[in-house]
Every structure is written in C-alpha cells, then in structure tokens.
N, C-alpha and C positions, 0 to 999 in steps of 0.2 A: 655874711654868707649863707646862699640857701642850699640849701639840703639837694641833689639829684636821685632823689632812690627808687624812681622807674627807670628799670631796662625794658626797652621796646623792639622789636625786627622793622623795622620799616621797608614800604615798595614803593619806587615810583616810576609812573606810568608816563610814557608819551617825552620820555627828556630825549631828544634829538642827538643819534649817535658822532656827531663830534664837536659838540659836547658833554660828554660822558663821560663825565669828569669829580673824582670826592670833592672838591670845590667847590662847583655846581651847591651839590646836596649839600652842603654845608650852606651853602646859602638859603636854599630852599628851604630850611632844616631853622634856621639863624630867627628869633629868637628862642623858640622854644626848647629847641635842640641840641646833643651838642653828636658828631657822628663818634661810634666807639673803634670800628672796625667794618672794613666794606666783607659783603659774603664770598665765598671762594667759587659760584657761579657768578656771581658780578665778576672779579678781575677773571676769571678763565673766560670771559666774554660766552658763554654759552646759551645767552637766551636778551640778546640784545630790547628786547620789549620790557623791560624790567631789571630795576637798576634795585638792590636786596643792600643792610644795612643794617647792621643794629648798633643804638645809637641810650644816650644817658637826657631826660628830659625831668625836670620837678612836678609835670599837673598835664601827662599826658590826654586831659582835655580839650587844654588853648590848643592844639598842631590843628594846622586849617587841611581840610581834607585836600583841596588841591589849592595851588600857588600859582601866579603867571613866570613866566620863564620869558626875561628879553632876552634873545642875542645878538648881539652888534653884529652888519655883514662887513663883510674888506672891504676894505674902500677900492672905488673903480682903478680902473686903468687911464681915466681920463678924467680929473677933478671937473665936479660941475663945481657951477659956480650959480647965486651963491650955496655957496657951502651945505652938502647934506649929508646926516648922518641917518644912514635906513636902519632898521633894526624890525628881528622877523617875531613873535610874540607867540610860546608857544602857552596851553594851558597844562600843568603836570599834576598830575591824582596823587594827592596821597594814599599810602591806606598804613595801618603799624595794627602790629598786638600789644601787648603788652608778655617780657620775658619774664622777667621777675623782678620782685624789692626784697631789697636786701632783705628786710626787718623781718622777712616771712609772713607777715598777711597777707587778706585776700590783693591778686593779684589788679584786681580790677581795680580803676577809682574807685571813692564815691563818685556819685550825682552833684552837678554845680548847682550853688544857691542860686534859689531861683528871686529873681530881682522884683517886685510890685511895682507896679509906674505908680499905686495908692496910697503905699505905704509912710506914713506919719507927715509927708507935705503934705498942708490940704493952702 
C-alpha cells in the first residue's frame, strides 16, 4: 500500500454546468488523486466557473495541468441509422496548490528526477 501524504486544493475550470458533479471531478483526478471534500463555495454554487475541492495524492507532480472530458449528448428523439453516439469534448484546466503534508516537512514536492536519454545505454 502506497502512502498519500500530500493534501492539495484543486481547481477545475471549464467544466460545463450540466455535469457539475463530484463523480466527474473524481474521473478527472483519477488515478493521480482522490477527492477528500468539495469546497463550500462549490457546494453553494457561488461561482460556476471554478469547481474547487480538497484531495489527497501520493505525488502532486503527476497531476496533469489539463484533461479532456467527453460528455455524451442525450439521444435524439429520432433514431439515426446507422446508430450514432455523439459526444461533446471539453478541455478542463486543472490547477492545484499544496495544502499540507502530514509529516510537517516542506510543503513543496521535490523536483522530478531527470531522465537522460544517453545514460547507460550504448
């Protein structure tokens, strides 16, 4: 079992309001982080431009700065032949800040190790 020492605050921008759900945010974070709780401003629908939550992650450096979200359109009243599944595509912007690390060390993650393409393989 791997520890999840980093607690982060996450903001998602460009999530359309008709899919403004925690389950969508969990899909966008997976497998990098896990939702701990949704911030009160988001629950109160104070600002629909940003979905805010707190999450746990094992390495914040792995969280992408954006992800694509595909949302299935509702079926048409008239069935198409051949059957067509339509989706809308959204580019979701993901930003986060480190909230805390339980061991009390520096809240910034260490830099990713550099991989030199010329190291050792000749």
